[in-house]
C-alpha positions in Angstrom: 94.9 157.3 10.0 95.6 156.3 6.3 97.6 159.7 6.0 99.8 158.8 8.9 100.4 155.3 7.5 101.4 157.1 4.0 103.9 159.3 5.7 105.5 156.4 7.5 106.0 154.6 4.1 107.5 157.5 2.2 109.7 158.8 5.1 113.0 160.0 3.6 115.7 158.0 5.6 118.3 157.6 3.3 121.0 160.3 2.2 123.1 160.7 -1.1 126.1 162.8 -1.2 128.1 164.0 -3.9 131.1 166.3 -4.6 130.7 168.9 -7.2 132.9 171.6 -8.8 131.6 175.2 -8.1 130.5 175.3 -11.8 128.5 172.2 -11.4 126.8 173.6 -8.3 126.1 176.9 -9.8 124.5 175.2 -12.9 122.3 172.9 -10.7 121.3 175.9 -8.4 120.4 178.0 -11.5 118.3 175.2 -13.1 116.4 174.4 -9.6 115.7 178.1 -9.2 114.3 178.2 -12.8 111.9 175.5 -11.9 111.0 177.0 -8.6 112.5 174.0 -6.6 115.3 173.6 -4.0 118.6 172.2 -5.1 117.9 168.9 -3.4 114.4 168.6 -4.9 115.9 169.2 -8.4 118.7 166.9 -7.8 116.4 164.1 -6.5 113.8 164.5 -9.2 116.5 164.6 -12.1 118.4 161.6 -10.6 115.2 159.6 -10.3 114.1 160.5 -13.9 117.6 159.5 -15.2 117.6 156.2 -13.2 114.1 155.4 -14.6 115.1 156.0 -18.1 118.4 154.1 -17.7 116.4 151.0 -16.4 114.0 151.3 -19.2 116.6 151.5 -21.8 118.3 148.3 -20.5 115.1 146.4 -20.1 113.3 147.4 -23.1 114.2 145.7 -26.4 113.8 148.1 -29.3 114.1 146.8 -33.0 114.3 149.0 -36.0 113.5 148.3 -39.7 115.2 145.1 -40.8 116.0 143.8 -37.4 112.3 144.0 -36.5 111.3 142.1 -39.6 113.9 139.5 -39.1 112.8 139.1 -35.3 109.1 138.7 -36.3 109.8 136.3 -39.1 111.9 134.2 -36.7 109.1 134.1 -34.0 106.5 133.2 -36.8 108.7 130.6 -38.6 111.3 129.4 -36.0 114.1 127.2 -37.6 114.1 123.5 -36.7 116.4 122.9 -33.7 119.9 121.8 -34.5 121.9 119.0 -32.6 123.2 121.6 -30.1 119.7 122.9 -29.3 118.4 119.4 -28.9 121.1 118.4 -26.7 120.9 121.5 -24.5 117.0 120.8 -24.1 117.9 117.1 -23.1 120.3 118.4 -20.5 117.7 121.0 -19.2 114.9 118.4 -18.9 117.2 116.1 -17.1 118.5 118.8 -14.8 114.9 120.0 -14.1 113.8 116.5 -13.4 116.0 116.2 -10.3 
């Protein structure tokens, strides 16, 4: 019974279409053959991997060297709020109290 439920949840109902040049199609078909998969399996797996990496790159903050040091220092020793920050905090509190 659990197997039937799993199959219903992972049913592939959506389609994705793309127009390719013959050169692109041949390249993709060759790569799929080298992996031992169909063109469809290759394209779906490749697109899914690219989508996951793109999302990760946009959602993950990566800091290097001096930027990382400045970020950690700001977290550990935040500057006192200036007039604009205090005003924004008052507006926020007033708006959230409604």
